[in-house]
C-alpha positions as CSV (number, residue, x, y, z in Angstrom):
1,M,44.4,78.6,55.3
2,I,45.4,82.2,56.0
3,S,48.8,81.6,54.4
4,W,47.2,80.7,51.0
5,V,45.0,83.8,51.2
6,V,48.1,86.0,51.6
7,V,49.9,84.3,48.7
8,V,46.8,84.7,46.4
9,I,46.4,88.3,47.4
10,L,50.1,89.0,46.6
11,V,49.8,87.4,43.2
12,I,46.6,89.3,42.4
13,I,48.2,92.6,43.4
14,G,51.2,91.8,41.3
15,I,49.1,91.0,38.3
16,F,47.2,94.2,38.6
17,A,50.4,96.2,39.1
18,I,51.9,94.6,36.0
19,K,48.9,95.5,33.9
20,M,48.8,99.1,35.1
21,N,52.5,100.0,34.9
22,H,54.9,100.6,32.0
23,L,57.2,97.9,30.7
24,K,60.3,99.1,32.5
25,H,58.6,98.7,35.9
26,R,57.3,95.2,35.3
27,V,60.7,93.5,36.0
28,F,61.0,95.5,39.3
29,I,57.5,94.5,40.3
30,L,58.1,90.9,39.5
31,I,61.3,90.9,41.6
32,L,59.4,92.5,44.5
33,I,56.7,89.8,44.2
34,F,59.2,87.0,44.1
35,V,61.1,88.4,47.1
36,A,57.8,88.8,49.1
37,L,56.7,85.3,48.3
38,F,60.2,83.9,49.1
39,L,60.3,85.6,52.5
40,Y,56.7,84.6,53.3
41,A,57.3,81.0,52.3
42,T,60.6,80.6,54.1
43,I,59.4,82.4,57.3
44,A,56.3,80.1,57.3
45,L,58.5,77.0,56.9
46,V,60.9,78.0,59.6
47,N,58.0,79.0,61.9
48,T,56.3,75.6,61.5
49,R,59.6,73.7,62.4
50,N,60.5,75.9,65.4
51,D,57.2,77.3,66.7
52,F,58.2,80.9,67.3
53,D,56.8,82.9,70.2
54,L,56.1,86.3,68.6
55,S,54.2,87.7,71.5
56,T,57.3,89.0,73.3
57,S,60.2,91.0,72.2
58,K,62.6,88.3,73.4
59,G,60.7,85.8,71.3
60,I,60.9,88.0,68.2
61,I,64.6,88.5,68.6
62,H,65.1,84.7,69.0
63,A,62.9,84.1,65.9
64,V,64.9,86.6,63.8
65,G,68.2,84.9,65.0
66,I,66.9,81.5,64.0
67,Y,65.7,82.8,60.6
68,R,69.0,84.5,59.9
69,G,70.9,81.4,60.8
70,W,68.6,79.4,58.5
71,L,69.3,81.8,55.6
72,A,73.0,81.8,56.3
73,N,73.1,78.0,56.3
74,G,71.2,77.9,53.0
75,Y,73.6,80.4,51.4
76,K,76.5,78.3,52.6
77,N,75.0,75.2,51.1
78,V,74.4,76.9,47.7
79,K,78.0,78.2,47.8
80,S,79.3,74.6,48.5
81,L,77.2,73.2,45.7
82,G,78.5,75.8,43.3
83,A,82.1,75.2,44.3
84,N,81.7,71.4,44.0
85,A,80.2,71.8,40.5
86,I,83.1,74.0,39.4
87,K,85.6,71.4,40.6
88,M,84.0,68.5,38.7
89,D,85.6,67.3,35.5
90,W,83.1,68.3,32.8
91,S,85.2,67.3,29.8
92,S,83.7,65.1,27.2
93,T,85.4,61.7,27.3
94,N,84.4,58.3,26.0
95,E,85.6,56.1,28.8
96,T,84.0,54.2,31.7
97,L,84.3,55.2,35.3
98,S,84.9,51.8,36.7
99,E,88.5,50.6,37.0
100,N,87.7,46.9,36.6
101,P,88.6,45.6,33.1
């Protein structure tokens, strides 16, 4: 319940900030809102799967290490997807993929 409250508050603050600032600052504010929502959502996801103990400094260090590992693994997966997409044959041909005649 509290997580949705935080997300709604961030969105409302972002909407008010966009209405009040000039056009050149809108993109920057939207990027900040996106980064804040991304961090909040991913930390909440990793926290529900690992049940962090944030009451001690050792627990906080452990949680940060797990989150960094999760982000690094996600980056590695996106990099692998991009590399595999580049290696694919995207040429336009009119042939079948099966080798059976």
